[in-house]
C-alpha positions in Angstrom: -13.1 29.8 13.0 -12.7 27.7 10.0 -9.4 25.7 9.6 -7.4 25.7 6.4 -6.7 21.7 7.0 -9.3 19.3 8.2 -8.5 16.0 10.0 -9.6 13.4 7.5 -8.2 10.1 8.8 -5.6 8.3 11.0 -2.9 5.9 9.8 -3.7 2.7 11.9 -1.5 0.2 10.4 0.6 -1.3 7.6 -0.8 -3.4 4.6 1.7 -5.6 2.7 5.3 -5.3 2.6 5.5 -2.5 0.0 4.6 0.5 2.0 0.9 0.2 2.0 -1.2 1.9 4.6 -4.4 1.2 6.6 -6.1 4.4 7.1 -9.3 5.0 9.3 -11.1 7.5 7.6 -12.7 10.5 9.8 -15.0 11.3 6.8 -18.7 10.2 6.2 -17.4 7.2 4.2 -14.1 5.6 3.1 -15.2 6.4 -0.6 -15.1 10.3 0.2 -11.4 10.2 1.3 -10.5 8.1 -1.5 -11.0 10.9 -4.3 -8.3 13.1 -2.9 -4.9 12.9 -4.8 -3.0 15.0 -2.3 -3.2 15.1 1.4 -1.1 16.6 4.1 0.6 15.5 7.2 1.2 18.2 10.3 4.7 18.8 11.1 6.6 21.3 13.3 6.5 24.0 10.4 3.1 23.4 9.6 1.7 21.2 6.9 3.5 19.0 4.1 1.7 17.5 1.2 1.8 14.0 0.4 0.9 12.4 -3.1 -1.7 9.6 -2.9 -0.5 7.1 -5.6 -3.5 4.7 -4.7 -6.5 4.4 -2.4 -9.5 2.2 -2.2 -12.0 1.2 0.4 -11.6 -2.1 2.1 -14.4 -2.6 4.6 -14.3 0.5 6.9 -10.8 1.5 6.4 -9.1 2.8 3.5 -5.8 1.1 1.8 -3.7 3.8 0.8 -0.2 4.0 -0.9 1.7 7.4 -0.6 4.5 8.4 -2.8 7.8 8.1 -1.0 6.4 5.2 1.1 8.1 2.1 -0.1 8.3 -0.4 2.4 7.1 -1.7 5.5 9.5 0.4 7.7 8.5 3.5 6.1 4.7 2.8 6.6 5.4 1.7 10.1 7.0 5.1 10.8 3.7 6.8 9.9 1.5 4.7 12.1 -0.6 7.0 14.4 -0.2 10.0 12.2 -3.0 12.1 11.1 -4.0 12.9 7.6 -5.3 16.3 6.5 -7.5 17.6 3.5 -6.9 21.1 2.3 -10.2 23.0 2.9 -10.0 24.7 -0.5 -10.2 21.1 -2.2 -13.4 20.2 -0.5 -16.7 20.6 -2.6 -19.7 20.7 -0.1 -23.2 20.7 -1.4 -25.7 23.2 -0.1 -26.6 22.1 3.5 -23.7 20.2 4.2 -21.1 21.1 7.0 -17.8 19.7 8.4 -18.5 18.5 12.0 -15.2 20.6 13.0 -17.0 23.6 11.8 -20.1 23.3 13.8 -18.2 22.8 17.1 -18.6 25.8 19.6 -21.2 27.7 17.3 -23.8 29.5 19.2 -27.2 28.1 18.8 -30.4 30.5 19.3 -34.0 29.9 19.7 -36.0 30.9 16.5 -39.1 32.2 18.1 -37.5 34.1 21.1 -34.0 34.8 20.0 -32.7 33.5 23.3 -29.3 31.8 23.2 -29.7 28.1 23.8 -25.9 26.8 24.1 -23.0 25.8 21.9 -22.6 22.7 19.9 -20.2 20.4 21.7 -20.7 17.1 19.6 -22.3 15.7 16.7 -23.7 12.0 16.6 -24.4 10.2 13.5 -27.6 8.0 13.9 -28.4 6.6 10.5 -31.5 8.6 10.0 -30.2 12.2 11.0 -27.5 13.7 12.7 -28.1 14.8 16.3 -26.4 17.8 17.8 -25.1 17.9 21.2 -25.6 21.6 22.6 -24.2 22.5 26.0 -25.5 25.1 28.1 -24.6 25.7 31.9 -23.3 22.4 32.5 -26.2 20.6 30.8 -26.3 18.5 27.5 -29.4 18.7 25.1 -29.7 16.7 22.1 -31.2 18.2 18.9 -32.3 16.3 15.9 -30.9 17.7 12.8 -34.1 17.7 10.8 -35.7 20.6 8.7 -38.4 21.1 11.2 -35.7 22.1 13.9 -32.9 23.6 12.0 -34.0 27.0 10.6 -30.7 28.5 9.6 -26.8 27.8 9.6 -24.6 30.4 9.3 -20.9 29.1 9.7 -19.2 32.4 9.1 -21.5 34.5 11.7 -21.1 31.5 14.1 -24.9 31.3 14.5 -27.4 28.5 14.2 -30.9 29.1 14.7 -33.4 26.5 15.6 -36.9 25.7 16.6 -36.4 22.9 19.3 -39.1 20.3 19.5 -41.2 20.8 22.7 -39.9 19.8 26.0 -36.3 19.6 25.0 -35.1 22.6 26.9 -37.8 22.6 29.5 -36.1 21.6 32.9 
């Protein structure tokens, strides 16, 4: 099931004395997180929005200032909190998927129609992603390349692949 709010990063520390935050992005890049002017924090009643006053990449983190966070004490109180992006604010291109949407999707063999398992994790290797498929307690690694991935239908909870020879042969 698609979530309305997507985990996008974690506040890992403060930056300066005026309430700046250091955010570890859980996105493809720090630049991706910096494009959002409104993020969300989870609370007991659901999600509350926070306005981003400033954000900029700084190495592998994002330096961010949020409205209402004006000093180091305010910033320190947010350490460890997870920031969320609202799904409707995302603009994904054709063939792009959120990792959270891929989790637990059923994977099927393109030729036999046989169920192969469910996606349990995604690794980023540089050249291409690798899907971890769990089936009967075993993990299989599937490269996410055009020769292997035939179709992805998040709404139908179904992925069809043509696995490389030998991957599912035990």
